[in-house]
N, C-alpha and C positions, 0 to 999 in steps of 0.2 A: 366341645368346641376346640378345634385344632389351632388355637391362637397362641403362637410362640413368639416371644421377643424378650429383650432385656431392657428394663427401665434403668436410666442412669441420671445422676444428679451430681454436679460439682458445686463446691463452694470455693470462693477465691479470696486471696489475702488482700487484694487491692483492686484498683480499676483496670489493671492489665488482665486480659483474657488468659495470659500465660501463667497467672499466679495461683494455679490450683493448690488448695490446701486441704481438701477433703473430697472424697468421692463415695457415693452410695450406689449399689447395684442390686437389682432385683430380677430374678429369672422367672419367666412365665412359660408354662407348658400346658397346652390344651386348655387355656383359659384359667389356669390355676397357678397361684404363686407357689413355687417349689423350692426356692433358695433366695437368700438375701445376705449381703455382706457390705462392708464399708470400712474405710480406714482414712487416717490422716496422711497428708502428703507434704513433704518438704518442697516448697515451690522452687522452680529453677532459679539459679543465681541471676541477679539483676531484676528479678520479679518477686523477691522474697520479703519485701517490706510489708508489714501489716498495718493497714489503715484503720484508724479508730472506728470509722463508719462501718467497715466490713466486720470488724470484731464485734461491734454492737449488734449486728444482724445475726451472726452465727455463733458467736461466743468463743471462737478459736483465736488463740494468741500465738505469737512467735515462739514462746517457750514450749507450747504444746506440741510443736512439730519438730523440735530439735532432734529427737530420736526416731522420727518417722522415715519411711522409705522416700528416696528421691523420686522425682517424676519418672526417670528412666527405669528405676528398680520396680516401681509399682505398675508400670505400663505392661509388663509381662503378665502380672496377675490379673490386671484388668482385661487384657485380651483373652486370657485363658478362661475367665468367667463368661465373657460375652460370646466367645466362639464366633460363629458366622451369623449370629442373630442380627435382625434389624434392631437398632437402638431406638428407644423412645424416651423423650424428655419433655418437660413442660417449659415451653419457650426453647425448643431444641436448638435454634440457631446459636444461642448463648453457649450451651454445653458442647456443641460440636466445634465452636470457635475455641473453647478451652482446650479440647483435645488437639486441635490443629496447631494453635499458637504455642502451647506448651511443648509439643514435639518440635516445632521450629526452633524454640529457645534452647532445646537440649540437643538438637541434631538427630533426634529419633525419627524413624519412619512412622508416619501417622497411618494407622490402619484405615483403609477407605470404606468406612462403615456406611451402610444405608441406614437412614433414620426417618422417623416420623415424629410429629409434634403433637403432644396431647393438648396443648393450648389451642391450636388450630382445630383439632377434632372437637374439643369442648365448645368452641364458638359456633360450630356447625350443629352439634347434637343437642346442646342444652340452651335453655333460655334463662340467663342469669344477669343480675345487676353487675357482678364483677366476675372476671375469669381468672383471678388470682388463684393459685393452687389450693389454698384452704377452702375457698368457696366451691370450687369445682369438685374437690375430693369429697366434701360434705354431700353434694348432690349425688355423687357416685356411691354414697353409703360408707364413706371412710372419714368421719369427722374427728376432731380433737387429736391431732398428731403434732409432734414438735417441729413446726415449720422451720426450715433452714438447718435442720439436721439432715445431712445428705442422704443417709439411708432411709429415713422417714419420708423425705420428699420423693425419693425414687419409688418407695412403696405406695405412696399416695398416687403417683403418676401411673403406676401399674394398675391400681384399682380403677382409675378413671378410664383407661383404655379397655379394660375388660368389661366395665359397665357400658361404655359407649358401643362396643362391639355387640353386646347383647341387645341394645336398643335399636341398632340399625340392622340386626340380623346378619352380622358379618362373622365369618369363621376363620379369617386370617387377617394379617395386617394390610395386605393389598386390598381386600374387599372392604375392610373398615375405612381405609383411606378413600376408596372410591365412593362408599356410602356417605362419607362426610365431606366429599368434594375437596379433599386435600391431597397433596402429593407425598409419596415416599421418595425422599431425596437421597443424595449421596455426598459425602464429604469430597469436596473438590481439592485435589492436590496439584501443586505446581509441577509442570513437566520437569524431568531431570535435565540439567544443563547438558548441552552437546559437548562431549569431550573428545570428539573426533580429532585426531592429529593428522595433519596433511604434511606430506614430505615437501621439503623446500625445493 
């Protein structure tokens, strides 16, 4: 199965989409998981307060990220791992918003990734009472993982997409999206401001 993509998951420090404090990444080649990684992130200034609610969900505290890479520093490694892959996430709109808003907060260029949503795929392919990631991953044969650990969530998402592709007989992300009646989207970037200077 020539199914290639990178699954991604972010955790955030607070209610701001720019407050990325952890990322997990999983590379899939030919329908097989071939690499995974993840790291803590120091959220951008102004978005770096840790809410108790968020910490209760993922267990990450402000002191945990003191020595972590900044958003700008880790973006290079994130982009190097993902390459030109289509990104996949569970509720991808959230994770793509994190990418976009954190880049806006730091002035970094946001890579214009194409992406697909495993939540949308799952709603089309599976018949479940809940489409939260733990339930969907269990249906895909990947139960009992530490939910809200960014790397574990990305791994669960990867398993969901591989299983869904097998069920619909898809051999790449585009055919999986078509078979599940969902779209492969692209991060929309604001156009660069017009800096044309006219002579007086």
